[in-house]
C-alpha positions as CSV (number, residue, x, y, z in Angstrom):
1,M,102.9,98.6,112.3
2,K,99.2,98.0,112.0
3,L,97.6,95.3,109.8
4,S,95.6,98.0,108.0
5,E,99.0,99.4,106.8
6,C,100.4,96.1,105.6
7,N,100.8,94.2,102.4
8,I,100.3,90.6,103.6
9,G,101.5,87.6,101.5
10,F,98.9,84.9,102.3
11,A,100.3,81.5,101.1
12,I,98.2,78.3,101.0
13,T,99.5,74.8,100.7
14,G,97.5,71.5,100.3
15,S,95.9,70.8,103.6
16,F,92.6,70.7,101.8
17,C,90.5,69.9,104.8
18,T,91.2,73.4,106.2
19,F,90.4,75.4,103.1
20,D,86.9,76.3,104.2
21,K,88.3,77.7,107.5
22,I,91.1,79.7,105.8
23,L,88.8,81.7,103.5
24,P,87.0,83.6,106.5
25,Q,90.6,84.3,107.9
26,I,91.5,86.0,104.6
27,K,88.4,88.0,104.8
28,I,89.1,89.2,108.4
29,L,92.5,90.5,107.3
30,K,90.9,92.4,104.3
31,D,88.2,93.8,106.7
32,E,91.0,95.1,108.9
33,G,92.2,97.1,105.8
34,A,95.2,95.0,104.8
35,R,96.1,94.4,101.2
36,V,96.3,90.5,100.9
37,L,98.2,89.0,98.1
38,P,97.6,85.3,97.7
39,I,100.1,82.7,96.8
40,L,99.1,79.1,96.1
41,S,101.1,76.0,95.9
42,F,100.8,73.9,92.7
43,N,98.5,71.3,94.5
44,S,96.3,74.0,96.3
45,Y,96.0,75.8,92.8
46,G,95.3,72.8,90.6
47,M,93.8,69.8,92.5
48,D,90.2,69.0,92.7
49,T,89.5,67.3,96.1
50,R,86.5,66.1,98.1
51,F,86.6,69.5,99.8
52,F,86.8,71.9,96.9
53,K,87.0,72.0,93.1
54,S,90.2,73.9,92.4
55,E,88.3,76.4,90.1
56,D,85.9,77.3,92.9
57,F,88.6,77.7,95.5
58,V,90.9,79.8,93.3
59,S,87.8,82.0,92.4
60,S,86.9,82.4,96.2
61,V,90.5,83.5,97.1
62,E,90.6,86.0,94.2
63,E,87.2,87.4,95.0
64,I,88.0,87.9,98.7
65,T,91.5,89.4,98.2
66,G,90.6,91.3,95.0
67,E,94.1,90.2,93.8
68,K,95.4,87.6,91.2
69,I,97.0,84.6,92.7
70,I,100.7,84.1,92.4
71,K,100.8,80.4,91.1
72,T,104.3,79.9,89.7
73,V,107.8,79.9,91.0
74,Q,108.6,82.6,88.5
75,G,105.7,84.7,89.6
76,A,107.0,84.4,93.3
77,E,110.6,85.3,92.6
78,P,110.1,89.1,92.4
79,I,108.7,89.1,96.0
80,G,112.1,89.6,97.5
81,P,113.6,92.2,95.1
82,K,110.4,94.2,95.2
83,K,109.8,93.9,98.9
84,M,106.2,93.1,98.2
85,F,105.1,92.0,101.7
86,D,105.5,93.5,105.1
87,I,104.7,90.1,106.5
88,M,103.8,86.8,105.0
89,I,101.9,83.9,106.3
90,I,101.6,80.2,105.1
91,A,98.3,78.8,106.3
92,P,97.7,75.9,106.2
93,C,101.4,74.9,106.2
94,T,101.8,71.2,105.4
95,G,104.6,68.9,106.8
96,N,105.8,68.7,103.2
97,T,106.3,72.5,103.1
98,I,107.7,72.6,106.6
99,A,110.3,70.0,105.7
100,K,111.3,71.7,102.5
101,L,111.4,75.2,104.2
102,S,113.6,74.0,107.0
103,N,116.0,72.3,104.6
104,G,116.2,75.2,102.1
105,I,114.3,73.5,99.2
106,V,112.6,75.8,96.9
107,D,110.4,74.1,94.4
108,T,107.0,75.5,94.6
109,P,105.5,79.1,94.4
110,V,105.0,79.1,98.3
111,L,108.6,78.1,99.1
112,M,110.0,80.6,96.6
113,A,107.7,83.4,98.0
114,A,109.0,82.4,101.6
115,K,112.6,82.4,100.5
116,A,112.2,85.7,98.7
117,H,110.2,87.3,101.6
118,L,112.8,86.2,104.2
119,R,115.7,87.6,102.4
120,N,114.3,91.1,103.4
121,N,114.5,90.2,107.2
122,R,110.7,90.4,107.5
123,P,108.3,88.2,109.5
124,L,107.1,84.8,108.1
125,V,104.2,83.1,110.1
126,L,103.5,79.4,109.8
127,S,100.2,77.7,110.7
128,V,101.0,74.0,111.0
129,S,98.6,71.5,109.5
130,S,100.3,68.1,109.4
131,N,99.5,64.5,110.3
132,D,103.2,63.7,110.9
133,A,104.1,66.9,112.9
134,L,105.0,65.0,116.1
135,G,106.6,62.2,114.1
136,I,109.3,62.6,111.4
137,N,108.6,66.2,110.9
138,F,108.9,67.3,114.6
139,Q,112.7,68.0,114.0
140,N,111.9,70.3,111.2
141,I,109.3,72.3,113.3
142,G,112.0,72.7,116.0
143,K,114.5,73.9,113.4
144,L,112.1,76.5,112.1
145,M,111.1,77.6,115.7
146,N,114.8,78.6,116.3
147,M,115.1,80.5,113.0
148,K,115.1,84.3,112.9
149,N,111.9,86.0,111.5
150,I,109.8,82.8,111.7
151,Y,106.8,82.7,113.9
152,F,104.0,80.1,114.5
153,V,100.3,80.4,115.0
154,P,99.6,78.6,118.2
155,F,99.1,74.8,117.6
156,G,98.1,71.6,119.3
157,Q,96.9,68.0,118.6
158,D,93.6,68.0,116.7
159,D,92.9,64.3,117.3
160,Y,95.3,62.6,119.8
161,V,93.5,59.3,119.8
162,G,92.9,58.9,116.0
163,K,96.0,60.8,114.7
164,P,98.5,61.0,117.6
165,N,101.2,62.7,115.5
166,S,99.0,65.3,114.0
167,L,99.2,69.1,114.9
168,I,97.1,71.9,113.5
169,G,97.4,75.7,114.1
170,D,94.5,77.5,115.7
171,I,93.3,79.3,112.6
172,N,91.3,81.7,114.8
173,K,94.5,83.1,116.2
174,I,96.0,84.0,112.7
175,K,95.2,87.9,113.0
176,D,96.8,87.9,116.5
177,T,99.8,86.1,115.6
178,L,100.5,88.4,112.6
179,E,100.2,91.4,115.0
180,Y,102.7,90.0,117.4
181,A,105.1,88.9,114.7
182,L,105.0,92.5,113.2
183,D,106.4,93.5,116.6
184,G,109.0,90.8,116.5
185,Q,107.2,88.6,119.1
186,Q,106.1,85.1,119.2
187,I,102.6,84.9,120.4
188,Q,102.3,82.8,123.6
189,P,101.4,80.1,124.4
190,V,102.5,78.7,121.1
191,I,101.5,75.1,122.1
192,I,98.0,74.7,123.1
C-alpha cells in the first residue's frame, strides 16, 4: 500500500521540545497524498510550554492536516470499530506513553487510539522521545519491540554526555518507517 492511499493516525504526546520538528513531518505525509488524522494526548493538547502555546500548536496541526484533532478518550474509541487508520504513528512517543502502552494502560486519547487501532492487526509506529529510555524504561521498549504490529522509527542517543539515558527517534525517517511498516517490516538499522 502506498502512503497516498492511506489514512494515517498521527498521535502526538508531550515531548514538547520536538513539536517544531513534528509539524514538517505531518506536512510531508500530507504532500504524499495521505489523509492524516491527528490525535493529541491531554498534555500535548492543553499545555502551554516554553516551546508552544497550546492554542497555536493545535491550530497548526489542524491547519496542516485539514482535520479536527481527536482529543478525548471517547473520541478515540471508535478508531478500532470503524477501522479508521491503515497505519498509526505516535511521534513523539514519550517514556510515559511507552510504559503505559507496554503494560496495557489506556488512560489518554493517544493510548486509546493505539489500543483501538492495534485490535485490527494494523501497524503502529513509535518514534521514541524519552530522557529515561535507556534507564527504567528500557524494559518497556524491549517488550514493545517484540510485539506484533509495532514498529520503531530508528532511534539513538541525542546527548550521551548530558543525558546518557536519553533516546530520540530520527524524525526525518518517519515517512520511510511508515512505508516499511505498511509492508510488515521494521526499517533497519533501528538503532543509530
